[in-house]
NUROTI-353640 format. One record per residue (C-alpha): x, y, z. Coordinates in steps of 0.2 Angstrom, whole numbers, plus 5000, padded with zeros to 4 digits. Layout:
XYZ;...
END
This chain:
507746784951;506446764937;504546734941;504646554934;505946514947;504946574961;503446464956;504646314953;505346334970;503646354978;502946204969;504346094974;504146144993;502346104992;502645934984;503945894996;502845915011;501345835003;502245675001;502345655020;500545695024;498845645018;497845755029;496745865018;496846005031;498746005032;498846005013;497746155013;498846245025;500346195015;499546265000;499346425009;501146415015;501646394997;500746554993;501446645007;503246595002;502846644985;502346814991;503846835002;505046784988;504146894976;504347054986;506147004991;506546974973;505947144966;507647224966;508447084956;507047084943;506847274942;507947294927;506647204917;505447344921;506547484914;505447594903;505947664886;505147814878;505047804859;505447944847;504847894830;503847954814;502347984824;503248114834;503948194819;505648104817;505948114798;506847954796;506847794807;508647724804;509747804816;511647784815;512247924828;511448034842;512448164850;512048314861;512948464856;513648604867;512148704861;510948584870;510148524854;510148334850;510948304834;510448144825;511248054810;510047964799;509947894781;509048054775;510148184782;510648274798;509248314811;509248434825;507948404839;507448514853;506248404862;504748464852;505248484834;506448424821;507548524809;508248424794;509848474785;509948384768;511148374753;510648504740;511648494723;511248674720;512048734736;513948704738;513748744757;512448604760;512748434767;513848324755;512848164758;511148124766;511747954773;512548004790;513647874799;514247974814;513948144822;515448204833;515748374843;517548414847;518248514862;518048674852;516248644850;516448604831;515148484825;515848354813;514748234802;515448084794;514448024780;514247854770;514847914753;515048104755;516648114766;516848224781;515848384785;516048524797;514448614802;514448794806;512948814818;512749004817;512749014798;511948844795;513348804782;514348644779;516148634774;516448464765;518048364764;518048244750;519248114743;520248184728;521048064717;522948094716;522948214731;523848124746;523248264758;521448234755;520348114765;520747934760;518947874758;517247954757;516447834769;516847894787;515947794801;517147844815;517748014822;518848034838;519748174845;521348134855;521948214871;522948334862;521548394851;521948304835;520548234825;520648054820;519447974807;519147794804;518547754786;517747604778;519147564766;520347704767;521147664784;521547784797;521647974794;522248124805;521648294801;522448464804;521048594804;522348734802;523048674785;521448574781;522648424777;522448244780;523748114784;523347934780;523847774789;523347624778;523647434779;525147374770;525247184767;527047174770;527147294785;526647224802;526747394809;525347464799;523547444804;522747264802;521347314790;520747474781;518947454787;518847534804;517347514815;517947604831;519247704840;519647734858;521047804868;522047744883;522947844897;524647834888;524247914872;523847764862;522347744850;521547574850;520747534834;519447404830;519447354811;518647224800;520047104805;520847124822;521247274833;522747384834;523647494846;524247644837;525447774846;524947954841;526748014844;527847884836;526447824824;527047644828;525647524827;525447344834;524147224828;523147104839;521946964835;520646854844;521346684842;520046554841;519546414830;519746444811;517846434808;517546584819;519146674817;518446804804;516846854813;517646864830;518946974823;517747094815;517847224830;516347334829;516447404846;518047444857;517947534874;518947554890;518147544907;518647644922;519847504928;520847504912;520047344904;519747344886;518047284879;517847214862;516147194853;516247074838;515046994826;515346834836;515146904854;515947004868;517746994873;518947074886;520747104883;522047104897;523347234893;524547154904;524446974898;523947034881;522546894881;520746894876;519346814885;517546784879;516046834889;514746704887;513046784885;512046634879;511646544896;510846694906;510046774892;509346624882;510146684866;511346614853;513146594858;513746704844;512946864846;513247014834;513747164843;513647334835;514247454848;514647464867;514447614879;515147624896;513747674908;514647674925;516047594934;515247424933;514047424919;514147404901;512747444888;512947334873;511947354856;511647204846;510947154829;509347064832;509447044851;509047214857;510047304871;511047204884;511647274900;513147184908;513747214926;515547154924;515747164943;514347034947;514446954929;512546974928;511647024912;509947104908;509247104891;507947224884;507047174867;505547234858;503747174862;502047254860;502247354876;502347534871;503647564885;504747424878;506247464867;505647494849;506747374840;508047244842;509347304829;510347434840;511547554830;512047684842;512047724861;512447894869;512047984885;511648174886;512048294900;510548244911;511048064911;509648014898;510247874887;509847884868;509747724859;509647724840;508947584830;508947524812;507147554805;506347584822;506847764827;507547824844;507347764862;507647864877;507847794895;508547834912;508947654914;507747654929;506247544932;504547614928;503747694943;502047634936;501447464931;499947434921;498747294920;497547294906;496947184891;498347234879;499147094869;500847124876;500247094894;500846924902;499246934912;497946994901;496347064909;494647014903;494247194897;494947374897;493947484910;494347444928;493047524939;493647454956;495147374963;495647274979;497247184986;496647064999;497547005014;498446865005;499146984992;497846934978;497347074966;495547094962;495047204948;493147244943;492947294925;491547404917;490847264906;491947114907;491747044925;492947014939;494846974937;495846894951;497746904949;498746794962;499946864974;501446794964;500746894949;500946754937;499146684936;497446764932;495646704936;494046774928;492346774937;490946824925;489046824924;488346644921;487146514927;488246414939;488646434958;490346524954;489546654942;489146834946;487546924945;488247044932;489847084922;489747264927;490747274943;490547444953;491447404969;492447274979;492747254997;493547125009;492747075026;493647015041;493446835036;494246865019;492646855009;492546964994;490947074992;490547124975;489347264970;488647254952;487447344942;486247194946;486447154964;487747104977;488846954977;489846874991;491346774985;492246644996;494046644989;494446474997;492946374990;492746494974;490846494978;489846644975;488246694984;486946804976;486046944986;484647044978;483747184987;481947144980;480347224987;479247114998;477747154987;477347214970;477147394976;478847394984;480347444973;481847334970;483647394971;484847334958;486047464952;487447454966;488847584966;489847574981;490147474997;490747495015;490947365028;490847375047;490847215056;489447105049;488547255042;488747285023;488347465018;487847475000;487647634990;486447624975;486047734960;484247774963;483847684979;484847774992;485847665004;485547485010;486047415026;486347235024;486647115039;487646965033;487246865049;485346855045;485246915027;484047055033;484147225025;483447395027;483447555015;483747735018;483347855004;482948035001;481448115008;481048295004;479848315018;481048245031;482548335038;483348165042;483648095025;484848085011;485148234999;484948114984;484547934980;486047924968;487447874980;489247874972;490347844987;490347785005;491647805019;491647755037;492647865048;493547835065;492047905075;490747775068;490047905056;489547845038;489947985025;488847975010;489348054993;487848084981;487548174965;486748314975;488048344989;488748255005;487848175020;488448115036;487547975045;487947955064;487747775067;487647805086;486247925085;485447875069;485448055063;485748105044;486348275040;486848365024;488648425026;489348585018;489248775018;489448915007;491348945005;492249115003;492549074985;490749054981;490848864980;489848744991;489748564995;487848564992;487148524975;488748454968;489248274964;490348194977;491548064970;492848024984;493048025003;494447985014;494848015032;496648065034;497748015048;497548185057;495648165056;495348285041;494048225029;494548255011;493248264998;493348234980;492048314969;491548384952;492148554957;493848514965;494548454981;493848504998;494548475016;493348475031;494048495049;492748415060;493548495076;493248675070;492048645056;493248735044;493148695025;494548725012;494448714993;495748674980;495548684961;496648694945;497048874951;498048784965;498948674953;497748524952;497748454934;495848444934;494348494945;493548324944;494248214958;493748024957;494747944970;495847994985;497147894994;498347945008;500147885008;501247845023;501948025023;500148105024;500148155006;498648134995;498548054978;497048104968;496448024952;495648144940;495148164921;496948224918;497948094927;498548064945;498948214956;500148204971;499648334983;500548384999;499248455012;500548545022;501548635008;500048634996;501248584982;500748464968;501548344956;500448284942;500748124932;499848074916;499847944902;501548014897;502247954913;501647784911;499847784918;498547674910;497647834904;497248004909;495447964913;494947864929;493347794936;492447854952;493047754968;494347654958;495747694970;496447564983;497947564995;498547395000;499347345017;501047335009;500847515002;500447474984;499247604976;497947554963;497047674952;495747604939;495247694923;494647674905;496147574900;496547464915;497347494932;498947584937;499947504951;501347594960;502247614977;502247804982;503647764995;504747694982;504447824968;506047904964;505848094960;506648144944;507648284951;508648354937;508548544936;508648584918;509548734910;508548834897;509248874880;508649014870;508548934853;507849084842;507949264844;507349354828;506549514823;505449544809;505649694796;505049734779;506349614771;505849464782;506549384798;508249424805;509149294817;509949404830;510849244837;512049264823;512649434829;512849424848;514149524858;514649494876;514149624889;515149684903;514349554915;514549414902;512749424898;512549404879;511949564871;510849584855;510349744846;508749794838;508749944827;507350054820;506149964808;506349804817;504749804826;504249624831;505349524842;505149334843;505949224856;505949034857;506748934871;506848754877;507448654892;508948544892;507848404898;507248274885;506548144898;504748194895;504848364886;503048374883;502848404902;504248534904;503548704909;504248884908;504149054915;504949214908;505149394912;505749544901;506449664914;505949844909;504349784901;503549644911;503149684929;503349504935;503749324930;502449254918;502049074918;501849004901;501548824904;502248714890;502248864878;504048904874;503949054863;503449234866;503249384855;503549574859;502949714848;503449894847;504749894862;505250074867;507050114865;508050064880;508949914888;508049754893;508549594901;507549444896;507549304909;506849124907;506748974919;506148794915;505548644924;505748464921;504248344919;504048344938;503948524940;505748544947;506348714941;508048764935;509148844948;510048954935;509149094926;509549104907;509749284903;510049394887;510249584886;509249664872;509649844867;508349934857;509050084848;508050234845;507750314827;509050424821;508050584825;508050534844;509950504846;511150624854;512250654839;510650704830;510150824843;511850914843;511850924824;510050994825;510651134838;512151184827;510951194812;509651294821;511051424826;511651434808;509851454802;509551594815;511051694809;510551664790;508751714794;509351874802;510451924788;509151874775;507851974785;508852134785;509152124767;507352084764;506552224774;506952344760;506152244747;504652214759;504352404761;504152424742;503052274741;501952344755;501752514747;501152424731;499952314741;499252474750;498952554733;498152384727;497152374743;496452544741;495752504724;495052344730;494152444744;493352564732;492752414722;492052324738;491252484742;490252484726;489752304729;489252334747;488152474740;487352354728;487152234742;486352364753;485152404739;484652224738;484452214757;483352364756;482352284742;482152124753;481552224768;480352324757;479652154751;479452094768;478552254774;477452264759;477052084754;476752024772;475652164776;474252124763;473951944769;473951994787;472752134784;471652014775;471751894789;471352034802;469852094792;469151924789;469351864807;468652034814;467152024802;466851834807;467051884826;465752024825;464451944814;464751764819;462951734825;462251824810;463251724797;462551574789;463551414789;463951444771;464651614775;465651544790;466451414778;466851544765;467651654778;468651504785;469151464767;469851644765;470851634781;471551464775;472051544758;472851694766;473751584778;474451474763;474951634754;475851694770;476751524772;477251514754;477951694755;478951654771;479651494764;480251584748;480951724759;481951604770;482551504755;483151654746;484051714762;484951554763;485651564746;486251744750;487151684765;487851524757;487151424772;486151304761;486951134760;487051044743;486850854743;486850784725;486150614723;485550504709;483650494708;482250454696;481650614687;479950554684;479550494701;480150664708;478950754696;477550634700;477750674719;477750864716;476150844704;475250764718;475550924729;475051044715;473550944709;472351014723;472751194719;472451154700;470851074704;470151234713;470351324697;469851174686;471551174678;472151014670;473950964672;474650844660;476350764662;477050684646;478150544652;479650474642;480750324646;481350324664;482850434667;484150454681;484750634685;486050694698;485550844709;485050894726;483250824727;482650954739;483251104728;482451014713;480750994722;480751174728;481051234710;479751124703;478451174716;478751364713;478651344694;477051244695;476351364708;476651514696;475851414681;474251384691;474251564698;474351644681;473251514672;471351564670;470051444676;469851284665;471551314658;472951184655;474751154660;475851034651;477450964658;478650874646;480550824646;481850814633;483450704636;485050784628;486850734629;487250764647;485650844654;483750844654;482750994649;481051004658;479751114651;478251184660;476951264647;475451344654;473951424644;473951574656;473951764653;475751774648;477151894652;477552064644;479152054633;479952204643;479752104659;480651944653;482451994656;481952054674;481051904680;482651824689;483351984697;482852044714;483252224710;481852214697;480752114708;478952134705;477452044712;475952014700;474151964706;473551794700;472051764689;471051734705;471851884714;473151774721;474651864730;476451834728;478151894734;479051894717;480451794725;479851624718;480751634701;482351714709;482451564721;482151444706;483551524697;484751514712;484251324715;484351274697;486151344695;486751264712;486151094704;487151134688;485751184677;485051334668;483251424667;482451524654;480751584649;479751604633;478051704634;476851814625;475351914632;473751804632;474651654624;475351574640;477151554646;478551414643;479751394658;481251284653;482551224666;483951084665;484550954677;486150854674;486050674669;486650544681;488350464676;487550294677;486250354663;487350464653;
END
């Protein structure tokens, strides 16, 4: 019975009684009686009106559907949903769409994009009828289409290229209804069509060549709906009989356009026409019209596009412009579902196809409005908000608090838009807002609502407390102001709890207030750090009175208990095993369960507190909760908890610890909820308020969607250098009927995708998988339905996967495939055998070859002995020369180190024996001599060590690019002091900056030695000139001194150690004679040359080269 009829009945009952009484009190009671009757009738009528609450889920362009006009929907044996649209064939797996289109460049593509029907036969062949491209057969493995087109002059081709109807009879013959070419039967073995067309002069031919529908009875007859009448065609005799719906001439044409034709389980034939719905009695051969107009308030002549039999007593009817109609032909009752702004209503009124998948989910295709899916069951959740489609539109979106009073009225407090009252019949709404009259509120921000024992409604706002009398509609203002200017006022109220005449008020910033409604007195309890008997915080979020007269207080800084018997306030909570604590966290929700357990919702999850043993337990997202922020907690009649969170509503079973999560996809107002916005009514109705309104439901009446989905593996591919290879194309059955797939060397990466055969709310389906032989346990992947494995070792693996439906009910059947990873050829058995044979042959060959070869080796060995003897003699000579060099080196050490040490010994002895007799000048002179001898000794040792390194090849060469002139300048600074001691001027003629490539340390050692020699052999007041000359690939550096010169006979022996000679400097400086030898070694290691030009008493010119940097060359 509709709501309007309830109200009409109640109004007339009230008027009838009011006629006979003028007593105001009696009339008031009758008004209350009227409300009570309305409530009773409302709840008793829920079952009959529930069909109007059926929810639909839309699949449209927003979800990726490529085209919105849907002519056919069919679930294939592969589990995919196949959709025929105006823009091609679409495959849907619940998450994504794959489109097959006509491609004129591909002869194996779809022949036409305008799909009129998708049909799968008993052999799992997928057939596609098009509107202009004939018939197509789709090979799912290869992805190729085989087209059958009308050929002029070929009687065995299809008779027309528009194919809206496909039907397979009980014997496996395929029958096609065309739009102008009559009826066709198809033999897939011969690929030939047989055509049965209308002939004007032959009554035994079909009545019209435009065919709309085909169905089959139990005796082997096809019943065919056409553009004019319907036919009974015997598939064996090929005899046809025509039937017409005989009504007035004006409606005869439309009523005989039979667009839908179906048999029910009792053998009745149903006819859907452009003029309405008919039944045909096969016994009397008479038709009867079913009048839809009276009950559905629609036109008498309704255009029916298709029919689908739902069960033994229900028929689903698709119409043009009137939406979906469900007809219960047992009770002769109708339900109509048409589009409105409700997002859970059907998306459009022009219905083009209806089908049902293996799970019982219905698929309804529309013209221009996409697809709708439905279980044809009432929505478990009802929403009240301010959306335009609502019959009862709230004053605003966010609902912070909710209440259903003793009379069944629903009270909803909003965040900014005042208070809403919806009457018990749910057909009238009243608003209470902030204003200046006696019926207005203190503020439009409503935080909490409670009802007292007298039926008064107490309203906590952000600006004080209101008491509302529902009978009179009057509102009383209660403001907690300080008695003096120094005392604070408490305005921001957040929560309420009522015990007899005492109203407990939780505030944000003012602690809690105890208000006595009898005398309007109030007192305040707040946080006091210095007191051990105070609140943890003045910011109170929730209050709850338990069965032992203890007031529980949730704050932003933990939980308090207030024993009203003793007046003691304690902070509750302890450090838990998981490191969490009830202290210092925000407490949002409190409820005492039927077993006395206190359940606590917080910012860090759900807690339980057993007062008997002082035991705490903690539950978080790791235990299955959707979110750790728990805003409200309600207990149902089974002792289960319902939690509102930031991610929907959670159904929690305290005994089994199992959870079921619901979110916006399930029909909630939103995923986000408000603190304390939960309420349980006396009738068991639950309310949870949130940012987009309030969600209403009855936990006891919620039917669980219990379908256990099977999982389908939709992709199994390996990646190799040439690209991806789809292994699903090449399966082989194993011995245990598990499909087997093979991976070969070079195919390193394995990608697996899967999906559940459950399309109800596919976004909430979950999965877990395991690869036996690789994964040690089941891996839960949530909503993720793909996995990648890389570099699997050779061997045999079993991949297993399970899926759940949207309510976390898991499939009972494990989907499995076997994967065989083959080793590379060099690790196979045949390869090892071949290698063994090859090794044996190789050993024999080697032995034979070795025997023959030994003789040749003997001759070669003799030749080598002779050659080696000669080499030994040569090496003996070289060793002799090396020994001579060594002897020379040790003689240098023995001789040259002796002189400076003798000098040091003499000077130090003289200084020690005559220290007190020496003047300061003599002491300084002696110390100077010691310093000079030490320097000479150090220089000698340095040169000896450098030369020794060159002889043992232990010196490391590290050539780099560097600025030549910067390097020369650095070494000049070192040599400058020695030159100043002899008053020698050193001149450096710089040219343009040049980069050279050499080992900089070797270069510096070379330059310092040459400069040291020049200073050593230049007389006082002399001059040394340094100049450079850039050549093609090198730089020549000249050091020209005005010294004593070198005898001509000594020039050729300067750079050879065997002719090493040490000469005293002009100031009797000592030397080792190794400096120039080292210079030559280092210059050559840097890739350069050194030479000298000199004459006695005319000075010397030392030249050496350094390679240019490639950057500068």
